[in-house]
All heavy atoms as an XYZ file, in Angstrom:
831
protein
N     214.875    109.822    102.458
C     215.902    108.847    102.797
C     217.296    109.442    102.607
O     218.260    108.929    103.125
C     215.746    107.600    101.942
C     216.840    106.570    102.180
S     216.715    105.093    101.192
C     215.217    104.401    101.802
N     217.395    110.504    101.839
C     218.717    111.043    101.493
C     219.491    111.454    102.738
O     219.025    112.233    103.545
C     218.558    112.226    100.554
N     220.663    110.877    102.873
C     221.608    111.268    103.916
C     223.001    110.982    103.381
O     223.177    110.187    102.473
C     221.342    110.513    105.218
O     221.627    109.143    105.068
N     223.979    111.663    103.934
C     225.358    111.502    103.463
C     226.054    110.401    104.246
O     225.892    110.274    105.456
C     226.136    112.811    103.608
C     225.603    113.926    102.744
C     225.879    113.673    101.283
C     225.412    114.847    100.436
N     225.713    114.713     99.051
N     226.832    109.597    103.535
C     227.607    108.508    104.129
C     229.063    108.674    103.717
O     229.354    109.076    102.600
C     227.107    107.143    103.629
C     225.633    106.885    103.852
C     225.308    106.790    105.313
C     223.819    106.523    105.508
N     223.432    106.581    106.893
N     229.974    108.343    104.606
C     231.401    108.394    104.293
C     231.798    107.118    103.557
O     231.397    106.023    103.936
C     232.210    108.539    105.575
N     232.568    107.280    102.465
C     233.085    106.135    101.703
C     234.541    106.427    101.350
O     234.984    107.574    101.464
C     232.293    105.905    100.395
O     232.692    106.868     99.417
C     230.792    105.959    100.616
N     235.286    105.428    100.887
C     236.652    105.682    100.427
C     236.709    106.645     99.236
O     237.749    107.200     98.940
C     237.168    104.302    100.033
C     236.342    103.349    100.829
C     234.984    103.996    100.922
N     235.577    106.846     98.530
C     235.512    107.743     97.381
C     234.972    109.114     97.769
O     234.640    109.913     96.919
C     234.632    107.132     96.286
C     235.242    105.890     95.731
C     236.116    105.804     94.684
C     235.059    104.561     96.207
N     236.478    104.497     94.486
C     235.840    103.709     95.413
C     234.310    103.990     97.238
C     235.894    102.336     95.598
C     234.362    102.621     97.426
C     235.163    101.821     96.611
N     234.856    109.366     99.058
C     234.302    110.628     99.547
C     232.865    110.454    100.003
O     232.338    109.349    100.046
N     232.246    111.568    100.361
C     230.858    111.527    100.827
C     229.951    111.063     99.699
O     230.158    111.397     98.534
C     230.415    112.903    101.301
C     231.163    113.381    102.522
C     230.284    113.307    103.698
C     231.040    113.886    104.899
N     230.668    113.267    106.111
N     228.935    110.276    100.071
C     227.972    109.774     99.093
C     226.578    109.856     99.699
O     226.397    109.694    100.905
C     228.295    108.329     98.714
N     225.612    110.115     98.844
C     224.227    110.214     99.274
C     223.586    108.836     99.265
O     223.778    108.056     98.327
C     223.463    111.139     98.331
C     222.034    111.382     98.738
C     221.330    112.363     97.811
O     222.001    113.045     97.020
O     220.095    112.412     97.893
N     222.823    108.523    100.311
C     222.073    107.272    100.377
C     220.829    107.427     99.513
O     219.966    108.244     99.801
C     221.677    106.959    101.823
C     220.793    105.737    102.044
C     221.509    104.462    101.613
C     220.376    105.648    103.502
N     220.747    106.652     98.410
C     219.620    106.724     97.492
C     218.536    105.711     97.822
O     217.349    105.985     97.648
C     220.082    106.487     96.052
C     221.103    107.463     95.479
C     221.471    107.049     94.059
C     220.575    108.883     95.512
N     218.949    104.520     98.264
C     217.989    103.447     98.526
C     218.629    102.453     99.474
O     219.859    102.373     99.568
C     217.602    102.760     97.217
C     216.273    102.012     97.303
O     215.654    101.988     98.394
O     215.852    101.440     96.284
N     217.796    101.688    100.178
C     218.307    100.729    101.160
C     217.308     99.606    101.364
O     216.105     99.840    101.422
C     218.561    101.441    102.491
C     219.111    100.549    103.578
C     219.469    101.318    104.842
O     218.811    102.340    105.135
O     220.399    100.893    105.538
N     217.823     98.387    101.439
C     217.041     97.214    101.813
C     217.622     96.715    103.127
O     218.838     96.623    103.282
C     217.127     96.106    100.732
C     216.521     94.815    101.221
C     216.434     96.566     99.465
N     216.740     96.406    104.092
C     217.170     95.920    105.401
C     216.588     94.525    105.603
O     215.377     94.321    105.479
C     216.689     96.862    106.528
C     217.107     96.330    107.889
C     217.224     98.276    106.311
N     217.466     93.550    105.882
C     217.058     92.160    106.112
C     217.334     91.816    107.568
O     218.476     91.902    108.031
C     217.843     91.187    105.198
C     217.687     91.563    103.727
C     217.433     89.745    105.457
C     216.289     91.437    103.184
N     216.288     91.432    108.309
C     216.465     90.999    109.702
C     217.005     89.580    109.707
O     216.524     88.722    108.969
C     215.138     91.053    110.434
C     214.715     92.450    110.770
C     213.453     92.442    111.638
N     213.186     93.745    112.185
C     212.621     94.747    111.514
N     212.259     94.574    110.271
N     212.414     95.909    112.094
N     218.010     89.336    110.563
C     218.598     88.008    110.683
C     218.684     87.623    112.152
O     218.741     88.480    113.030
C     219.986     87.989    110.044
C     219.947     88.204    108.533
C     221.316     88.121    107.919
O     221.962     89.139    107.751
N     221.745     86.915    107.619
N     218.713     86.316    112.392
C     218.800     85.784    113.748
C     219.847     84.681    113.767
O     219.690     83.669    113.095
C     217.446     85.223    114.197
C     217.444     84.614    115.574
C     217.563     85.667    116.658
O     216.869     86.669    116.643
N     218.452     85.434    117.613
N     220.915     84.894    114.514
C     221.920     83.852    114.715
C     221.489     83.015    115.911
O     220.594     83.417    116.663
C     223.284     84.494    114.955
N     222.096     81.835    116.111
C     221.722     81.013    117.271
C     221.838     81.810    118.568
O     222.748     82.616    118.748
C     222.733     79.874    117.227
C     223.126     79.775    115.782
C     223.113     81.194    115.276
N     220.883     81.581    119.451
C     220.869     82.296    120.730
C     220.224     83.665    120.565
O     219.427     83.885    119.665
N     220.592     84.590    121.406
C     219.938     85.908    121.397
C     220.567     86.911    120.427
O     220.350     88.101    120.550
C     220.133     86.365    122.835
C     221.450     85.796    123.220
C     221.500     84.441    122.539
N     221.342     86.449    119.463
C     222.080     87.358    118.579
C     221.249     87.746    117.351
O     221.312     87.099    116.314
C     223.397     86.733    118.163
C     224.330     86.519    119.361
C     225.584     85.845    118.955
N     225.255     84.459    118.612
C     226.129     83.543    118.271
N     227.394     83.850    118.190
N     225.761     82.321    117.994
N     220.494     88.810    117.472
C     219.715     89.336    116.358
C     220.464     90.521    115.761
O     221.117     91.282    116.466
C     218.345     89.771    116.833
N     220.366     90.656    114.432
C     221.014     91.775    113.762
C     220.298     92.018    112.439
O     219.430     91.243    112.041
C     222.508     91.500    113.536
C     222.791     90.273    112.716
C     223.078     90.378    111.366
C     222.766     89.010    113.287
C     223.340     89.247    110.607
C     223.024     87.879    112.540
C     223.309     87.994    111.190
N     220.645     93.095    111.768
C     220.087     93.388    110.459
C     221.226     93.612    109.472
O     222.264     94.166    109.823
C     219.197     94.643    110.483
O     219.924     95.734    111.040
C     217.926     94.409    111.282
N     221.017     93.145    108.231
C     221.944     93.402    107.147
C     221.341     94.514    106.297
O     220.149     94.484    105.984
C     222.167     92.137    106.302
O     222.832     91.169    107.111
C     223.012     92.422    105.073
N     222.160     95.490    105.948
C     221.732     96.653    105.173
C     222.451     96.636    103.825
O     223.678     96.572    103.779
C     222.079     97.946    105.912
C     221.405     98.052    107.235
N     220.424     98.970    107.494
C     221.557     97.341    108.381
C     219.999     98.830    108.735
N     220.678     97.837    109.290
N     221.688     96.684    102.735
C     222.244     96.793    101.393
C     221.851     98.181    100.912
O     220.665     98.486    100.785
C     221.712     95.701    100.454
C     222.337     95.826     99.076
C     221.989     94.319    101.043
N     222.861     99.019    100.682
C     222.610    100.428    100.396
C     223.108    100.818     99.010
O     224.206    100.427     98.608
C     223.324    101.302    101.434
C     222.888    101.000    102.853
C     223.748    101.705    103.879
O     224.941    101.914    103.679
N     223.129    102.079    104.993
N     222.306    101.597     98.302
C     222.725    102.198     97.038
C     223.144    103.630     97.351
O     222.348    104.417     97.881
C     221.573    102.193     96.024
C     221.880    102.837     94.667
C     222.992    102.083     93.933
C     220.616    102.899     93.818
N     224.410    103.947     97.085
C     224.971    105.261     97.362
C     225.387    105.926     96.059
O     225.691    105.238     95.078
C     226.199    105.134     98.264
C     226.041    104.339     99.568
C     227.390    104.183    100.255
C     225.049    105.012    100.490
N     225.420    107.257     96.050
C     225.907    107.981     94.884
C     226.821    109.108     95.343
O     226.442    109.912     96.190
C     224.747    108.551     94.075
C     225.190    109.196     92.773
C     224.010    109.583     91.908
O     223.395    110.633     92.173
O     223.701    108.811     90.980
N     228.035    109.141     94.773
C     229.005    110.177     95.127
C     228.622    111.486     94.438
O     227.766    111.517     93.547
C     230.434    109.784     94.702
O     230.473    109.720     93.273
C     230.855    108.449     95.313
N     229.275    112.567     94.828
C     229.002    113.873     94.230
C     229.296    113.880     92.735
O     228.685    114.631     91.979
C     229.803    114.947     94.946
C     229.326    115.174     96.367
C     230.170    116.166     97.145
O     231.174    116.673     96.606
O     229.810    116.427     98.305
N     230.211    113.005     92.283
C     230.534    112.938     90.851
C     229.591    112.020     90.075
O     229.738    111.853     88.867
C     231.978    112.469     90.664
O     232.114    111.125     91.100
N     228.630    111.393     90.759
C     227.665    110.528     90.089
C     228.020    109.052     90.094
O     227.286    108.237     89.550
N     229.133    108.691     90.709
C     229.537    107.278     90.816
C     228.568    106.575     91.766
O     228.311    107.041     92.861
C     230.952    107.184     91.374
C     231.495    105.786     91.466
C     232.044    105.289     90.143
O     232.465    106.111     89.321
O     232.037    104.063     89.963
N     228.035    105.436     91.340
C     227.131    104.669     92.202
C     227.888    103.539     92.874
O     228.695    102.858     92.243
C     225.950    104.141     91.398
C     224.995    105.279     91.054
C     223.629    104.801     90.832
N     222.730    105.956     90.771
C     221.464    105.852     90.455
N     220.944    104.686     90.170
N     220.713    106.917     90.440
N     227.582    103.355     94.148
C     228.232    102.339     94.974
C     227.158    101.498     95.646
O     226.084    101.995     95.974
C     229.082    103.002     96.063
C     230.018    104.136     95.646
C     230.555    104.853     96.867
C     231.147    103.593     94.805
N     227.443    100.221     95.877
C     226.578     99.356     96.680
C     227.372     98.971     97.908
O     228.495     98.483     97.807
C     226.132     98.093     95.909
C     225.330     97.169     96.815
C     225.303     98.487     94.692
N     226.800     99.218     99.080
C     227.493     98.909    100.333
C     226.671     97.917    101.141
O     225.458     98.036    101.263
C     227.704    100.186    101.147
C     228.321     99.894    102.507
C     228.905    101.105    103.157
N     227.897    102.046    103.580
C     228.184    103.190    104.196
N     229.437    103.531    104.413
N     227.230    103.995    104.561
N     227.355     96.913    101.669
C     226.764     95.952    102.601
C     227.241     96.332    103.995
O     228.434     96.564    104.198
C     227.223     94.524    102.283
C     226.646     93.978    101.013
C     227.249     94.243     99.790
C     225.494     93.209    101.039
C     226.719     93.749     98.611
C     224.961     92.707     99.865
C     225.576     92.979     98.652
N     226.323     96.380    104.925
C     226.665     96.738    106.298
C     225.736     95.951    107.230
O     224.846     95.241    106.773
C     226.499     98.240    106.513
N     225.960     96.094    108.529
C     225.089     95.412    109.486
C     224.882     96.289    110.704
O     225.640     97.230    110.961
C     225.679     94.062    109.906
C     226.882     94.181    110.826
C     226.725     94.092    112.204
C     228.153     94.390    110.311
C     227.817     94.210    113.046
C     229.246     94.510    111.142
C     229.076     94.424    112.512
O     230.154     94.555    113.337
N     223.835     95.989    111.438
C     223.559     96.652    112.713
C     223.149     95.580    113.705
O     222.372     94.685    113.374
C     222.447     97.684    112.564
N     223.689     95.661    114.902
C     223.296     94.722    115.947
C     222.140     95.319    116.731
O     221.981     96.539    116.803
C     224.464     94.438    116.903
O     224.858     95.663    117.524
C     225.646     93.821    116.176
N     221.336     94.444    117.305
C     220.206     94.909    118.110
C     220.710     95.688    119.325
O     220.077     96.641    119.770
C     219.343     93.731    118.539
N     221.868     95.294    119.852
C     222.400     95.930    121.058
C     222.795     97.382    120.818
O     222.618     98.230    121.675
C     223.602     95.139    121.579
N     223.353     97.670    119.613
C     223.847     99.014    119.340
C     222.888     99.836    118.491
O     222.810    101.045    118.642
C     225.217     98.960    118.661
C     226.264     98.374    119.545
N     226.673     97.077    119.423
C     226.958     98.900    120.573
C     227.584     96.815    120.344
N     227.781     97.903    121.051
N     222.204     99.200    117.547
C     221.199     99.874    116.745
C     221.707    100.771    115.632
O     220.925    101.306    114.880
N     223.013    100.970    115.507
C     223.509    101.799    114.412
C     224.271    100.934    113.419
O     224.795     99.887    113.753
C     224.370    102.972    114.906
C     225.532    102.577    115.768
C     226.758    102.268    115.203
C     225.414    102.531    117.150
C     227.836    101.908    115.993
C     226.493    102.171    117.943
C     227.702    101.854    117.370
N     224.306    101.395    112.182
C     224.901    100.620    111.089
C     226.412    100.674    111.160
O     227.005    101.721    111.334
C     224.402    101.135    109.721
C     225.091    100.422    108.583
C     222.897    100.966    109.618
N     227.021     99.494    111.021
C     228.473     99.357    110.975
C     228.832     98.788    109.610
O     228.045     98.084    109.009
C     228.963     98.372    112.036
C     228.580     98.745    113.433
C     228.835     97.540    114.340
N     228.438     97.843    115.681
C     229.292     97.979    116.691
N     230.575     97.834    116.488
N     228.863     98.256    117.886
N     230.021     99.066    109.162
C     230.464     98.489    107.888
C     230.881     97.044    108.099
O     231.267     96.667    109.193
C     231.601     99.304    107.312
C     231.093    100.614    106.761
C     232.206    101.436    106.267
N     232.473    102.437    107.285
C     233.113    103.551    107.085
N     233.574    103.825    105.914
N     233.304    104.392    108.053
N     230.853     96.237    107.043
C     231.139     94.810    106.988
C     232.130     94.307    108.006
O     232.568     95.056    108.842
N     232.459     93.054    108.023
C     231.956     92.081    107.046
C     230.507     91.698    107.315
O     230.041     91.789    108.442
C     232.868     90.880    107.247
C     233.268     90.952    108.679
C     233.349     92.435    108.993
N     229.829     91.287    106.264
C     228.444     90.860    106.370
C     228.376     89.412    105.900
O     228.916     89.072    104.863
C     227.519     91.738    105.504
C     226.115     91.170    105.462
C     227.512     93.160    106.032
N     227.737     88.561    106.683
C     227.542     87.152    106.328
C     226.051     86.902    106.238
O     225.306     87.268    107.139
C     228.161     86.233    107.398
O     229.537     86.555    107.537
C     228.006     84.778    107.009
N     225.628     86.289    105.136
C     224.209     86.008    104.954
C     224.009     84.530    104.657
O     224.779     83.935    103.904
C     223.637     86.864    103.823
C     223.721     88.353    104.092
S     222.963     89.346    102.801
C     221.226     89.071    103.159
N     222.966     83.958    105.239
C     222.574     82.595    104.916
C     221.959     82.576    103.524
O     221.429     83.591    103.047
C     221.548     82.087    105.928
C     222.025     81.983    107.382
C     220.838     81.740    108.300
C     223.046     80.868    107.503
N     221.986     81.423    102.865
C     221.408     81.310    101.523
C     219.936     81.713    101.548
O     219.456     82.420    100.659
C     221.612     79.883    100.963
C     220.839     79.692     99.668
C     223.092     79.620    100.751
N     219.210     81.302    102.587
C     217.801     81.691    102.711
C     217.627     83.199    102.835
O     216.656     83.767    102.323
N     218.569     83.868    103.498
C     218.506     85.320    103.622
C     218.782     85.988    102.276
O     218.254     87.060    101.985
C     219.497     85.825    104.666
C     219.101     85.407    106.080
O     217.894     85.295    106.349
O     220.011     85.187    106.901
N     219.615     85.362    101.439
C     219.859     85.903    100.099
C     218.582     85.869     99.267
O     218.319     86.790     98.489
C     220.977     85.126     99.402
C     222.373     85.349     99.961
C     223.357     84.400     99.290
C     222.810     86.787     99.795
N     217.778     84.832     99.435
C     216.497     84.761     98.732
C     215.589     85.893     99.202
O     214.922     86.537     98.393
C     215.820     83.405     98.951
C     214.483     83.272     98.247
C     214.552     83.495     96.741
O     215.555     83.127     96.113
O     213.584     84.060     96.180
N     215.567     86.160    100.486
C     214.777     87.285    101.010
C     215.295     88.604    100.450
O     214.515     89.510    100.149
C     214.796     87.283    102.533
C     213.975     86.133    103.099
C     213.950     86.027    104.607
N     213.965     87.281    105.312
C     214.697     87.510    106.403
N     215.466     86.560    106.897
N     214.645     88.657    107.021
N     216.618     88.724    100.288
C     217.190     89.929     99.701
C     216.690     90.102     98.265
O     216.261     91.190     97.868
C     218.723     89.868     99.735
C     219.460     90.985     98.990
C     219.098     92.360     99.548
C     220.957     90.742     99.050
N     216.720     89.038     97.474
C     216.218     89.111     96.096
C     214.755     89.539     96.081
O     214.347     90.366     95.257
C     216.391     87.770     95.374
C     217.800     87.543     94.858
C     217.880     86.325     93.953
N     217.673     85.076     94.672
C     218.626     84.414     95.323
N     219.852     84.871     95.345
N     218.353     83.286     95.944
N     213.954     88.996     96.989
C     212.539     89.365     97.064
C     212.381     90.849     97.406
O     211.561     91.544     96.806
C     211.823     88.501     98.099
C     211.677     87.052     97.688
C     211.211     86.146     98.820
O     210.913     86.663     99.927
O     211.147     84.928     98.603
N     213.148     91.330     98.358
C     213.079     92.743     98.759
C     213.532     93.665     97.622
O     212.977     94.749     97.434
C     213.932     92.999     99.994
C     213.362     92.429    101.274
C     212.114     93.159    101.745
O     211.997     94.380    101.499
O     211.255     92.511    102.352
N     214.543     93.245     96.877
C     215.055     94.072     95.787
C     214.021     94.274     94.682
O     214.101     95.241     93.929
C     216.337     93.470     95.210
C     217.579     93.632     96.084
C     218.726     92.797     95.529
C     217.981     95.095     96.208
N     213.026     93.377     94.603
C     211.980     93.520     93.591
C     211.252     94.855     93.730
O     210.796     95.422     92.740
C     210.989     92.363     93.687
N     211.176     95.390     94.928
C     210.525     96.672     95.163
C     211.476     97.852     95.144
O     211.087     98.963     95.489
N     212.728     97.635     94.752
C     213.754     98.682     94.725
C     214.477     98.614     93.381
O     215.595     98.105     93.294
C     214.741     98.486     95.882
C     214.106     98.583     97.222
N     214.118     99.743     97.963
C     213.414     97.673     97.956
C     213.473     99.547     99.107
N     213.031     98.300     99.111
N     213.854     99.115     92.297
C     214.396     98.898     90.951
C     215.799     99.446     90.719
O     216.593     98.813     90.019
C     213.374     99.568     90.035
C     212.527    100.423     90.910
C     212.599     99.857     92.284
N     216.135    100.600     91.282
C     217.481    101.133     91.043
C     218.543    100.292     91.735
O     219.602    100.029     91.170
C     217.575    102.585     91.500
C     216.862    103.535     90.560
C     217.247    104.958     90.829
O     218.443    105.285     90.715
O     216.341    105.742     91.152
N     218.270     99.862     92.949
C     219.218     99.015     93.666
C     219.303     97.646     92.988
O     220.387     97.102     92.811
C     218.800     98.883     95.136
C     219.773     98.233     96.095
C     221.166     98.849     96.023
C     219.248     98.315     97.519
N     218.165     97.101     92.549
C     218.160     95.812     91.841
C     218.965     95.895     90.559
O     219.660     94.942     90.190
C     216.728     95.380     91.544
N     218.929     97.046     89.881
C     219.670     97.172     88.625
C     221.174     97.108     88.852
O     221.914     96.669     87.979
C     219.297     98.458     87.889
O     219.884     99.587     88.499
N     221.633     97.506     90.030
C     223.060     97.407     90.342
C     223.513     95.947     90.374
O     224.677     95.650     90.135
C     223.367     98.083     91.677
N     222.575     95.035     90.646
C     222.856     93.599     90.668
C     222.461     92.922     89.357
O     222.648     91.727     89.196
C     222.101     92.924     91.817
C     222.613     93.280     93.172
C     222.047     94.314     93.898
C     223.678     92.590     93.730
C     222.528     94.644     95.145
C     224.163     92.921     94.970
C     223.588     93.955     95.678
N     221.857     93.662     88.433
C     221.401     93.088     87.178
C     220.197     92.188     87.354
O     220.006     91.246     86.593
N     219.356     92.464     88.356
C     218.191     91.628     88.636
C     216.928     92.167     87.973
O     216.868     93.327     87.589
C     217.961     91.553     90.152
C     219.092     90.921     90.959
C     218.803     91.018     92.447
C     219.288     89.479     90.551
N     215.912     91.320     87.885
C     214.589     91.685     87.377
C     214.656     92.244     85.957
O     213.882     93.121     85.601
C     213.907     92.707     88.297
C     213.773     92.194     89.706
O     213.634     91.002     89.921
N     213.814     93.083     90.669
N     215.604     91.781     85.166
C     215.723     92.254     83.802
C     216.254     93.670     83.702
O     216.271     94.250     82.634
N     216.663     94.228     84.833
C     217.174     95.600     84.836
C     218.555     95.640     84.204
O     219.331     94.705     84.312
C     217.236     96.124     86.270
N     218.839     96.742     83.541
C     220.139     96.938     82.920
C     221.105     97.457     83.971
O     220.839     98.443     84.643
C     220.024     97.953     81.787
C     221.318     98.152     81.035
C     221.128     99.092     79.878
N     220.869    100.469     80.220
C     221.759    101.302     80.789
N     222.947    100.875     81.122
N     221.441    102.550     81.024
N     222.240     96.756     84.119
C     223.252     97.212     85.065
C     223.901     98.464     84.531
O     224.117     98.607     83.345
C     224.332     96.151     85.275
C     223.900     95.085     86.205
C     224.971     94.166     86.631
N     226.204     94.232     85.876
C     227.260     93.518     86.149
N     227.247     92.676     87.136
N     228.350     93.610     85.438
N     224.254     99.331     85.437
C     225.002    100.510     85.010
C     224.430    101.776     85.581
O     223.556    101.762     86.441
N     224.904    102.866     85.067
C     224.539    104.174     85.560
C     223.586    104.861     84.601
O     223.581    104.583     83.413
C     225.803    105.038     85.716
C     226.837    104.506     86.686
C     228.093    105.367     86.631
C     226.286    104.505     88.096
N     222.784    105.794     85.105
C     221.923    106.552     84.216
C     222.764    107.265     83.164
O     223.913    107.610     83.387
C     221.252    107.566     85.144
C     221.394    107.010     86.516
C     222.640    106.181     86.487
N     222.184    107.490     82.011
C     222.895    108.197     80.958
C     223.706    107.275     80.063
O     224.465    107.731     79.229
N     223.568    105.951     80.252
C     224.227    105.002     79.373
C     225.729    104.908     79.546
O     226.424    104.439     78.663
N     226.246    105.364     80.668
C     227.691    105.299     80.873
C     228.168    103.886     81.153
O     229.340    103.604     81.083
C     228.116    106.216     82.023
C     227.940    107.674     81.665
C     228.493    108.550     82.735
N     227.563    108.579     83.848
C     227.846    109.113     85.018
N     229.018    109.632     85.254
N     226.949    109.127     85.982
N     227.251    102.993     81.501
C     227.638    101.605     81.759
C     228.239    101.432     83.135
O     228.457    102.382     83.871
N     228.506    100.200     83.475
C     229.077     99.867     84.777
C     230.552    100.186     84.785
O     231.308     99.713     83.940
C     228.852     98.378     85.066
C     229.324     97.874     86.415
C     228.525     98.545     87.525
C     229.171     96.385     86.509
N     230.968    100.985     85.726
C     232.382    101.312     85.860
C     232.924    100.548     87.059
O     232.296    100.448     88.084
C     232.573    102.813     86.076
C     232.171    103.590     84.852
C     232.556    105.028     84.995
N     231.680    105.668     85.953
C     231.851    106.915     86.372
N     232.844    107.634     85.943
N     231.019    107.437     87.230
N     234.115    100.028     86.903
C     234.745     99.275     87.971
C     235.931    100.044     88.507
O     236.640    100.691     87.765
C     235.214     97.910     87.481
C     234.082     97.046     87.011
C     234.613     95.702     86.518
N     233.553     94.941     85.914
C     232.776     94.108     86.580
N     232.933     93.937     87.845
N     231.844     93.432     85.947
N     236.136     99.948     89.800
C     237.272    100.574     90.443
C     238.067     99.511     91.170
O     237.507     98.570     91.706
C     236.835    101.597     91.491
C     236.330    102.867     90.924
C     236.087    103.810     92.090
N     235.607    105.061     91.573
C     236.300    106.185     91.666
N     237.471    106.203     92.249
N     235.828    107.296     91.184
N     239.360     99.718     91.212
C     240.192     98.835     92.026
C     239.902     99.109     93.486
O     239.538    100.213     93.853
C     241.666     99.090     91.720
N     240.039     98.105     94.313
C     239.832     98.280     95.743
C     240.840     99.294     96.287
O     242.008     99.249     95.963
C     240.030     96.933     96.449
O     240.007     97.106     97.827
N     240.361    100.238     97.134
C     241.273    101.236     97.677
C     242.225    100.670     98.706
O     243.181    101.308     99.076
C     240.330    102.263     98.318
C     239.100    101.484     98.648
C     238.994    100.427     97.581
N     241.955     99.448     99.188
C     242.773     98.885    100.249
C     243.705     97.906     99.722
O     244.661     97.430    100.122
């Protein structure tokens, strides 16, 4: 799964990803992608993105999810322990390996 992604913090490796299929009214189908990324310095990032059926490639936000789709996301995260830990789910400890804890950054924009 490892591939490099561009972020405001530089290139980051894709460590894990959950993809949720969604359907808006009419023929508008798309997928929401929740990605766990890691920069070369070890900083972990969570990115929400989407892909439309028409284009098939992932675009960056905004991402809108229905409450029911959030439940599906929680269910999918059960099989992705590192990504779930970024959300503090399933009893997982939030933070980075090595006990450095969760680091917060100001928005670059």
